[in-house]
N, C-alpha and C positions, 0 to 999 in steps of 0.2 A: 399870536405875539407872546414873547417870553414872559411879560409881566403877569400873564394868566398862570394859574396853577397847572402843572403838567402831570399827567397820569403816569408817565414812564420816564425812564432815563433817556436823555438824548445821547446818541452814539455818534462820535466823530471818528472818521478814519484818517490816520496820519500816514500818507504814502510817501516814502522817502528812501534815503540811503543811510549811511552810517551816522549822519548828523541827527537823523530821526531815531535810528535803532538804539543809539546810546553807546556806540563803540567806546570801549575802554572805561566805561562807567559801571558802577555796581548796579545790580538789579534794583529797579524802582527809582533810578536817578536819571533816566532818559528825558528828553524834551517832552514826549507825550505824558510821561508820568508827572513831571513837574507842572505842566499846563493843567492837567486834570486836577492835581492837588490845589493849584491856585484858583481854578474855577469853583471847585467844591468849597474852598474857604470863603468864597463869595456867596455860598448858598445855592449854587447851580448844580443840578443833578446831571452831571456829564460823565460819560465814559469815553476815553480816547483809546482806540485800538492802535497799537504800534505796529505798523506795516512797513517798518524800515528794514532794509537789507543792506548790510555793509558791502561796499564795492559796486553796488548797482549804478549803471548809467541810466539815463532817462528812458532809453528803449527797453531796458529790462524792467523798469518800473511799469511802463505801459503794458508789457507782456503779462504782468501778473495782476493787473488792476482788476480784471473780472473776478478772479477767485478771492481777492481781498475785500471786494464789495459784498458784504453780507446784507441781508434784507433789512436789518435794523439800523444800518448807517443812514444818518440824516444830513450829514455834511462831510466835506473832505478838505484836508490840508494837504497840499502837494508841495513836496520839498525834494526836487531832483535837479540834476545838472552839474553838481559840483564835480563828480567823477569824470564827466565828459570833458570838463575843462582841465582837470588834473592830468588826463590822458592826452590832451591836445586834440581831441576829436573835433571834427568840423562842427561849428555851432549849429548849422542847419539840421544836423542829425538830432541833436537835443531838442531843438525847436519843433521839429516834426513830431517827435515822440511826445513832447509836452502838449502839442496841439491835439494829438490823438487822445490823450488822457482827458484834456479839458472838454473835447467834443463828446466823449462817452459820458462824462459827468453831466454835461449840459443836456444830453439826450435823456438822462435819467432824472433831470430836473433837480439835481443836488446842488445846494450852495457850495461854493468852493473858495478857498484862500490859497493863493499862489505865493510861495516864499522864494524871493529872488536870491540870486547868488552873483558873485563877481568873479571874473577870470583872474588868475594870477598875472601880475604885471610882466613876468618874464615871457609871456606868450606874444607880446607886442600889442601896439595900439589898435591895429586893424582887428585882430582877434578879439581883443577886449571890447571894442565897440560893438561887434556883431554879437558876441556872447552876452554881454551885460544888457544890450538893447533888446534881446529877445523877450525878457520878462515883462517889461512895460508894454511891449508890442502885443504879446499874447493876452495880457490882462485887459488891454483896451479892446482887442478883437473879440474876446469872450465876455466882456463886461463883468469881470471878476475882481475881487479885492486883491491887491498886491502889497505884500510886506516887502519893501524894496531890497533889503539885504539881510539875510538870515543872521550873519555874523557881525551885524552893526554893533560897534563898541567893544567887540571881542577879538576880531581879526588882528593878528600881529601883536597882541598883548600877551606876553609870555605867561604872566601870572593867571590868566584866564583860560589858558589852553593846556592840554596835555603835552607831554614831552615831544610829541610829533609836530607840534606847532600848528596843527590843522583842526583837531577836534576839541571843542570846548570841554573844560572840566566842570565840576559842579559849581564852582565860583563863576565861571563863564555863563553857565545856564542861568544863574541868579541875576545876570545882567540882561540876558535875552528874554526870559519869560515875562518880566513886567512890561517890556516894550511890545512884545507880541500879544499879550493878553487882551488889550482892547480890540485888536483885529479878530481874535478868536471869539470874543464876546459878541461882536457884531455878526460874525458868521453864525453863531448860535441863534441869534434873533431871526435869521433868514431861514432856518431849518424848518421843515414841515412839522 
């Protein structure tokens, strides 16, 4: 349990796309950096490895999971799928790739947190239902924690996003991190 003194740092892998990588942000300003900072401010000895690659679709994230998983990783945050929707790829492709990732992590007995995304409304109601629905479906299938919408409170808020209207700025991350923090703290309590 976390309440016990730990001998070593707990390492979390954050596997994702540009939203994890920190696209457009200065070094040290990405989501993994800000989460690590917030966890350490609470006295938790946590290191978060930023395995975000800008532009990656879920299948690309799945393809690089094995080399991203070092032996010291004790838990994983999975943030993928946004680029699949932005490119209008069939939701089943992203779902299958996410399923592959979650299965590999389950096989390694690693606790995981899945960060959900929502499809842009211009893709239509049918696409939205399939895409948006895959995250709760996968979370239930694998019995993993789900943070329903990564950009909750930030999406479509100009002052919280970079000029592209897609990627959160530092102010946007200051909205995301406190909401996400309890989910990550819970993930840490499940790590071996």
